[in-house]
C-alpha positions, 0 to 999 in steps of 0.5 A: 480467487485461485490464490488465497492472498496476493502475497501467496506467490512471493518468494525471495526472488521477488525481494530487492534490497535497494533503495530499501527492502521491497518486493516486486511481482507481476502477473500476480493473478490470472487474467480472468480474475484480473478482468473480473476485478476491474469489471466489478469495481463497486463504483456506486459505493465509491461515489458516495465519498464526496472526495471523489468529486475533487481532482486527484483525490483519494477514495478508499473502500476498506474491508470492514465497510465492503464486507457489510455492504451487499452492493459490493460484488462477492469477488471484491468482498472475498479479496478484501476479506482474504487480504486483511486476514492473518494468512495475508500477514504471514504470507507477506511477512515470510519474505521480510523476516530478515529485514524486520529483525534488522530494522526492528530487533526489539519488536521482531520476536513478536512480529515475526511469530504472531499467532493468528488470534493476535492478528485482527482486522482494522475497523473490526478489532482493536489493540486490546487483544491484537498486536497487528491490525490488517487492512485491505482496501480498494483505493482510487485516485480521481482523475487529474484536471488541469496541470499534471499533479502528484497525489503524494510527494516524497514521504514515508508512511505512518510510523505505525504501519509495519508494511504496505502493499500496492496491487495495481489494477490499471483499467483497460484503455487508460493511457494517461501518463504518470501515476508511477511509484517512485522509490527514493533514498536520502543523499546521506543521513535521514533528514528534511522531514515536514511531518511525514513528507520529505523535502525533495532536495534531501533525496535521490530518486532511485527506482520507478515502478510503472503503474501497470495492471497486475503489478504488486509492490510490498515494502517494509515501512522504515524511516528510509522507505521513501516513496512518491507517485509521479505526476499524473496528466489530466484525463478521464481515467481514475488510478485504481489499486488494492492497498494492504497494510499491517498496523501496529499499536505504537510507532515503529520509529520516530521522525521527530529528530529528522524534521526540518528545524523551524 
């Protein structure tokens, strides 16, 4: 790929503060690369996961598995390798440093200046010698059958994730409504958590980012980083994206004080 990672072209101009810090970029890779990625999706490998037979279910092909499987095309192995690298971590963090310092002042002195040898790859390295483990995975949501449904309601990510990225690879011809990314905020103080899911009554949807090919969304994971996927209608098309995350050893925040009382 001309770009080393999907984050290389990001600047402060892509950064938005509300409803929580995130970056939005379109036209991330050249059309030729985009089409090659879409045309070379390793369906043979993905179909080995039995979850793919269930309606509106998620299947992941993480970097460490793809890199060990020669059935995965070279381009995809290259993309998953580069986007689970220390270079990807630093490229993504570059625009988020002020927000990392704001939300995680205690951890920020480490997280914002990690040497490359302290950043590993999930499934290969561990936290005995790394402070962050990167993951890049090809992900699909299988087609919806029956009534429209959402793959995820309003939620926050695992508190051990520092940031998450979604690079959409909507396939040519996919005219299925829904599957857009929705960003939310709380009515007031955080609350209404049931594990990592949040009751809709406690939140307000503020922004909808269309599930559009060659669109990148990256956000810092905090207790206020509420997001969901809009209901997708039945059809034959899977929802396809590259998911990149940075994971730390210990939870960055505690949702227990904000859970619904039993």
